[in-house]
C-alpha positions as CSV (number, residue, x, y, z in Angstrom):
1,X,1.2,-9.4,12.6
2,X,3.6,-7.0,11.4
3,X,6.3,-6.4,8.4
4,X,8.8,-3.5,9.1
5,X,11.3,-2.4,11.6
6,X,8.7,-0.4,13.4
7,X,7.0,-3.8,14.6
8,X,10.3,-5.4,15.9
9,X,10.2,-3.8,19.2
10,X,6.7,-4.8,20.0
11,X,7.4,-8.5,19.0
12,X,10.5,-8.6,21.3
13,X,8.7,-6.9,24.0
14,X,5.8,-9.6,23.8
15,X,8.4,-12.5,23.8
16,X,10.5,-10.8,26.5
17,X,7.7,-9.9,28.7
18,X,7.6,-11.2,32.3
19,X,4.1,-12.6,31.9
20,X,2.4,-15.7,30.7
21,X,2.2,-14.5,27.1
22,X,2.8,-17.2,24.3
23,X,3.3,-16.3,20.7
24,X,1.8,-19.1,18.8
25,X,2.3,-17.5,15.4
26,X,4.0,-14.4,13.8
27,X,2.4,-13.2,10.3
28,X,4.4,-11.0,8.1
29,X,4.8,-10.0,4.4
30,X,6.7,-12.2,1.9
31,X,10.6,-12.0,1.3
32,X,11.1,-9.5,-1.5
33,X,14.1,-7.3,-2.8
34,X,14.4,-4.3,-0.1
35,X,17.5,-2.4,-1.2
36,X,16.5,-2.1,-5.1
37,X,14.5,-4.2,-7.5
38,X,17.6,-6.1,-8.5
39,X,18.8,-7.1,-5.3
40,X,18.2,-10.5,-3.8
41,X,14.9,-11.1,-2.0
42,X,15.2,-10.7,1.8
43,X,13.0,-11.5,4.8
44,X,11.1,-8.8,6.6
45,X,12.6,-7.3,9.7
46,X,9.7,-9.0,11.6
47,X,10.6,-12.3,10.1
48,X,14.2,-12.2,10.9
49,X,13.2,-11.4,14.5
50,X,10.9,-14.1,14.7
51,X,13.4,-16.6,13.6
52,X,16.0,-15.5,16.0
53,X,13.1,-16.0,18.6
54,X,12.2,-19.4,17.4
55,X,8.6,-18.5,16.7
56,X,6.6,-20.0,13.9
57,X,6.3,-17.5,10.9
58,X,3.5,-17.3,8.3
59,X,4.4,-15.4,5.2
60,X,1.3,-13.9,3.5
61,X,0.5,-11.9,0.1
62,X,-3.2,-11.9,0.3
63,X,-4.6,-11.3,3.5
64,X,-8.1,-11.3,2.0
65,X,-8.1,-14.9,1.1
66,X,-10.2,-17.2,3.0
67,X,-7.4,-19.7,3.3
68,X,-5.5,-17.0,5.6
69,X,-8.6,-16.7,7.7
70,X,-8.9,-20.3,8.1
71,X,-5.1,-20.5,9.0
72,X,-5.6,-18.2,11.7
73,X,-8.5,-19.7,12.9
74,X,-6.5,-23.1,13.3
75,X,-4.3,-21.3,15.9
76,X,-7.2,-20.3,18.1
77,X,-5.7,-17.1,19.2
78,X,-6.9,-15.3,22.3
79,X,-5.6,-12.2,20.9
80,X,-4.1,-10.7,17.7
81,X,-1.4,-7.8,17.9
82,X,-1.1,-5.9,14.8
83,X,1.6,-3.4,14.3
84,X,2.4,-1.8,11.0
85,X,0.6,-4.4,8.9
86,X,-2.0,-4.7,6.4
87,X,-5.6,-3.9,6.5
88,X,-7.4,-6.9,7.9
89,X,-11.0,-8.2,7.2
90,X,-13.3,-9.2,10.1
91,X,-13.1,-12.8,9.1
92,X,-9.6,-12.7,10.2
93,X,-9.4,-10.3,13.2
94,X,-12.7,-11.7,14.6
95,X,-10.9,-15.1,15.3
96,X,-9.1,-13.5,18.3
97,X,-11.3,-14.7,21.3
98,X,-10.5,-11.7,23.5
99,X,-10.2,-9.1,20.7
100,X,-7.6,-8.1,17.9
101,X,-5.8,-4.6,18.7
102,X,-3.5,-2.3,16.6
103,X,-0.7,-0.1,17.4
104,X,-0.9,3.2,15.8
105,X,1.9,5.8,15.7
106,X,-0.2,8.9,16.6
107,X,-2.7,10.2,19.3
108,X,-6.0,8.9,17.6
109,X,-8.5,10.0,16.4
110,X,-5.6,12.3,15.0
111,X,-3.9,11.1,11.9
112,X,-6.0,8.2,10.9
113,X,-4.2,6.6,7.7
114,X,-0.9,5.2,6.3
115,X,1.7,7.9,7.5
116,X,0.8,9.4,10.7
117,X,4.4,10.1,11.7
118,X,5.2,11.9,8.6
119,X,2.2,14.2,8.7
120,X,2.6,14.9,12.3
121,X,5.8,16.6,11.5
122,X,4.9,18.0,8.2
123,X,2.2,20.0,9.8
124,X,4.6,21.3,12.5
125,X,3.1,19.5,15.5
126,X,4.9,19.8,18.9
127,X,3.3,16.5,20.4
128,X,2.3,13.1,19.1
129,X,2.0,9.6,20.5
130,X,1.0,6.1,20.2
131,X,-2.3,4.6,20.6
132,X,-3.7,0.9,21.0
133,X,-7.2,0.3,19.8
134,X,-9.6,-2.6,19.2
135,X,-9.9,-3.2,15.3
136,X,-13.2,-2.6,13.6
137,X,-14.2,-3.0,10.1
138,X,-13.5,0.9,9.4
139,X,-9.8,1.4,9.4
140,X,-8.4,3.2,12.4
141,X,-11.8,3.7,14.0
142,X,-11.8,1.4,16.9
143,X,-12.2,1.8,20.5
144,X,-9.0,3.2,22.2
145,X,-7.4,1.1,24.8
146,X,-4.3,3.2,25.9
147,X,-2.5,6.2,24.6
148,X,0.7,7.7,25.5
149,X,2.3,11.1,24.5
150,X,5.6,12.5,23.6
151,X,7.2,15.7,22.4
152,X,8.5,15.9,18.9
153,X,12.1,17.1,19.1
154,X,12.8,20.4,17.0
155,X,14.9,18.9,14.4
156,X,13.6,15.3,14.4
157,X,13.1,13.5,11.1
158,X,10.2,11.1,10.7
159,X,12.8,8.2,10.6
160,X,14.1,9.2,14.0
161,X,10.6,9.8,15.5
162,X,9.2,6.7,14.2
163,X,12.2,4.7,15.9
164,X,11.4,6.4,19.3
165,X,7.6,5.6,18.8
166,X,8.2,2.0,18.0
167,X,9.9,1.7,21.6
168,X,7.3,3.7,23.1
169,X,4.7,1.6,21.4
170,X,6.2,-1.7,22.4
171,X,5.7,-0.9,26.0
172,X,2.1,0.1,25.4
173,X,1.4,-3.2,23.5
174,X,2.6,-5.3,26.7
175,X,0.5,-3.0,28.8
176,X,-2.4,-3.6,26.8
177,X,-2.0,-7.3,26.7
178,X,-1.8,-7.2,30.4
179,X,-5.2,-5.0,30.6
180,X,-6.9,-7.6,28.2
181,X,-5.7,-10.8,30.0
182,X,-6.9,-9.3,33.4
183,X,-10.0,-8.3,32.1
184,X,-9.3,-4.5,32.9
185,X,-9.3,-3.0,29.4
186,X,-11.7,0.0,29.4
187,X,-11.9,0.9,25.9
188,X,-13.3,4.3,24.8
189,X,-15.0,5.5,21.5
190,X,-12.9,7.9,19.4
191,X,-14.4,11.5,19.1
192,X,-15.1,11.8,15.6
193,X,-15.1,15.6,15.8
194,X,-11.2,15.4,16.3
195,X,-10.3,13.1,13.3
196,X,-7.6,14.2,11.1
197,X,-6.1,12.4,8.1
198,X,-2.7,11.0,7.5
199,X,-3.1,10.1,3.7
200,X,-0.7,7.7,1.7
201,X,2.6,9.6,0.6
202,X,2.7,9.8,-3.2
203,X,4.9,11.7,-5.8
204,X,2.5,14.3,-6.0
205,X,2.2,15.2,-2.1
206,X,6.0,14.8,-1.6
207,X,7.1,17.7,-3.9
208,X,8.3,20.6,-2.2
209,X,6.6,23.9,-2.7
210,X,9.5,26.6,-2.3
211,X,6.6,29.2,-2.2
212,X,5.8,28.0,1.4
213,X,7.5,29.9,4.4
214,X,10.6,28.7,5.3
215,X,9.8,26.8,8.5
216,X,7.0,24.8,6.8
217,X,9.5,23.9,4.0
218,X,11.8,22.6,6.7
219,X,9.1,20.7,8.6
220,X,8.0,19.3,5.2
221,X,11.5,17.9,4.4
222,X,12.2,16.4,7.8
223,X,8.9,14.9,7.8
224,X,9.5,12.9,4.7
225,X,13.2,11.9,5.7
226,X,14.6,9.5,4.9
227,X,12.1,7.9,3.2
228,X,10.3,8.7,0.7
229,X,12.2,12.1,0.9
230,X,10.9,15.4,0.0
231,X,11.9,16.4,-3.8
232,X,12.4,19.0,-6.2
233,X,13.6,19.6,-9.7
234,X,17.0,20.8,-10.8
235,X,18.0,21.2,-14.4
236,X,15.1,18.7,-15.5
237,X,16.3,15.9,-13.0
238,X,14.5,15.0,-9.7
239,X,16.5,15.9,-6.4
240,X,15.6,14.5,-3.2
241,X,16.3,16.7,-0.2
242,X,17.0,14.9,3.0
243,X,18.0,17.9,5.4
244,X,17.6,21.5,5.5
245,X,17.4,24.3,8.0
246,X,16.2,28.0,8.2
247,X,19.1,30.1,7.4
248,X,19.9,33.5,8.6
249,X,21.4,34.4,5.1
250,X,20.9,37.4,2.6
251,X,22.2,38.7,-0.4
252,X,23.0,42.2,-1.1
253,X,19.5,44.1,-1.8
254,X,19.7,44.3,-5.6
255,X,20.3,40.6,-5.9
256,X,17.9,39.5,-3.2
257,X,15.1,41.6,-4.9
258,X,15.4,39.6,-8.2
259,X,15.1,36.1,-6.5
260,X,11.9,34.1,-6.3
261,X,10.9,31.3,-4.2
262,X,13.3,28.3,-5.4
263,X,16.4,30.4,-6.5
264,X,19.4,29.0,-5.4
265,X,22.6,30.8,-3.9
266,X,26.0,29.2,-3.1
267,X,28.2,30.9,-0.6
268,X,31.4,29.1,-0.4
269,X,30.5,25.4,0.2
270,X,26.8,26.2,1.5
271,X,23.8,25.9,-0.6
272,X,20.8,28.1,0.0
273,X,17.4,28.1,-1.7
274,X,14.8,31.0,-1.3
275,X,11.4,30.4,0.2
276,X,8.5,32.7,0.7
277,X,10.0,34.5,3.6
278,X,13.6,33.9,3.8
279,X,16.3,31.2,3.0
280,X,16.6,27.6,3.4
281,X,20.1,26.0,3.8
282,X,20.2,22.5,2.3
283,X,22.5,20.2,4.2
284,X,22.0,16.9,2.4
285,X,20.6,15.9,-1.0
286,X,20.6,13.4,-3.9
287,X,20.5,14.1,-7.7
288,X,18.5,11.5,-9.7
289,X,20.8,8.7,-10.5
290,X,23.5,9.5,-8.1
291,X,24.3,8.8,-4.5
292,X,23.2,10.8,-1.4
293,X,25.6,13.5,-0.9
294,X,26.1,16.7,1.8
295,X,25.8,20.2,0.4
296,X,29.6,20.8,0.5
297,X,29.9,17.7,-1.7
298,X,27.2,19.1,-4.1
299,X,28.9,22.6,-4.4
300,X,32.2,21.4,-5.2
301,X,30.8,20.3,-8.6
302,X,28.4,23.4,-9.0
303,X,29.1,27.1,-9.8
304,X,26.4,29.7,-9.5
305,X,26.6,32.0,-12.6
306,X,24.9,35.3,-12.9
307,X,21.7,33.6,-14.1
308,X,21.4,31.2,-10.9
309,X,19.4,28.2,-11.7
310,X,16.7,27.2,-9.2
311,X,14.8,24.3,-7.8
312,X,11.3,23.9,-8.8
């Protein structure tokens, strides 16, 4: 059971494993417009892959429906594998005779919740990983089967890290299935004292606070890139920032003292924003209603006057 690109490597890995696994059913979300609201409905990445592999697909909207639980029961699954799907009720996951497990993109119990990859980067973590755990009624609380660590690279975005974790996780999924099949899984309870949260990303918690230290601002931006993207306001319009780095930049002392967090400065075709303790260089951004552009393109149509505008 899965929907986005993150789940595709796991589906492929199970299908291609040198084992006696048989995928009897793939469950995914329904077709819907994926580029914008006006585009044609498209199948989920998991559905596309399942079709390619010749596996039966069930598209589902309401995972709480008793009808859905009944459908799953008819397939008599030994195991249900979940990767980036919906919250399942016990009436569904208890249909698996040997258990249902989830692939989570963090080292549980750290970052329980909807956005573990994003929050690990936002919080400046140097390490993360993937975890498989048996499903329980409370979300992300089940006993851990396997975990694998990886280093977060210095300039890695959430999109890049998620792609790496999806491949790492696919290998973990196959190893987990092998342990369950062989009766060798030894699940361990999560340490509740170590729990941290990864709440859903919203318009409120993805807005940039330019009064933060420069390193924290850059972590925030790459932790939300490319989706949903950190944002700010410029001339009363929303601007998404996709890429930024700490900058070794200074203005003459008299000008520097007049600047406040969020103040802009353009030097040639380079765009800088003041943070709490220095400057951030913006490398890629998108004005509301416009396409994504490099800072060079943005600066071509922008002139910084004496009363320099700012991001807010």
